[in-house]
N, C-alpha and C positions, 0 to 999 in steps of 0.2 A: 067075201067076194070083194075084189078091188073095185071100188066105184071110182072110175076115172071121171073127175069133174072136167068140164069143158072150159078150161081157162084159155085165155088168149095165147099163152105161151105153151105150146105143145112141142115137146122135144122128141127125139128118137134114140132108141138103143139100137145100134147097128151091130149085128152079131155075125161072125164067120164071114162067109162070102157075100155079104150084103143083105142078109135078112134084116128087115127093119120092123121095129115094134114102137108104136106111139105111146108115150107116157108124158104126162104134164111135167113141166120143168121142175116143179117142187119135188115131186116123187123121184124123178130122174136124178136130181142132185143128191138126195139121200142114198139112193141105190148106188150111184157112182162112188160115193165115199166108202160105203160098206164093201163094195166089190174091190176097190183099190186096196183097202186095208187087208183083205183076205189074200189078194194076189201078191202083195208085197211080202207076205209070210209064206209064199209058195203053196198056198192052200187052194185046192180045187173043190168045187161044190156045185150043187144044183141051185138054180135060181128059178123060183116058181111064182106064178100069179094066175088069178082067175080072169077070164075075158068077160067083160060085161055083156049083157044081152044085146045092147045097142051096137056092139061090135061083133056080134055073131055067136057069143057064148063059148064055153069051153075052158080049157086050162092050157097054160104054156109052161114048159120046163126046159131050161137051157143048161147045158153043162158048161160051167165057167172054169177055165184054166188058162194058164199063161200061154198055152199053145194055140188058143183060138183067138183070132183078131176080134177086138171089141172097140167100139167107138161110141161116144156120147155126144149127140148133137142137140144143142139147146137153141130154142127160137128166141128166147128173151136175151137182152143184153146185160142184165144184172142177175147175179146169183141170188136165189131166195135165202131167207134166214133158215138156218139149220136148227132142227129140234133134236137135241142130244138124246132124248128118250126114244124118239123114233129110230134114230141111228142105232141105239143100243138094242132095240127090239129086232131090227134087221139082223144085227150081228148075233143075237141070242138064237134066233131061229136057224141061222146058218150052221150051228153046232149039232143040229138034229140030223138024223139019217135022211129025212126027206128034203133037207136043204133049206136055203134062205127063202123066206116067204115075203113077198111084197104085200103089205097090208095097208088099209087106209089109216091115216094118221089118228083118227078118232078111235081106232080099235087096237092101238099099240099096247095098252095095258094088259090085255088078255094074252099077249104073246110074250110078256115078260114074266108071267107066273110060272 
């Protein structure tokens, strides 16, 4: 389950006709890089994450393709440091039938196996 920490810098993934999803800036920065890498190769895929209990529970799956408008809004003024292994884990999960899975940074190792 994606445990969204409540950092000061909460960004938004804006999908399609304005659907907004809150993600902290650090998570959003990694997801942005992974999505852009896939779209530059003209690859469409599912993007999935679990919704924490404090945000109502459940799961979200979005179809990501070049035809669907997508925006990344960051609240912080400085980009966070990028963890190459976390980015690799995101890209690795995107090759599976179920699509890219946004996982907590401390669980990335199990997604690389």
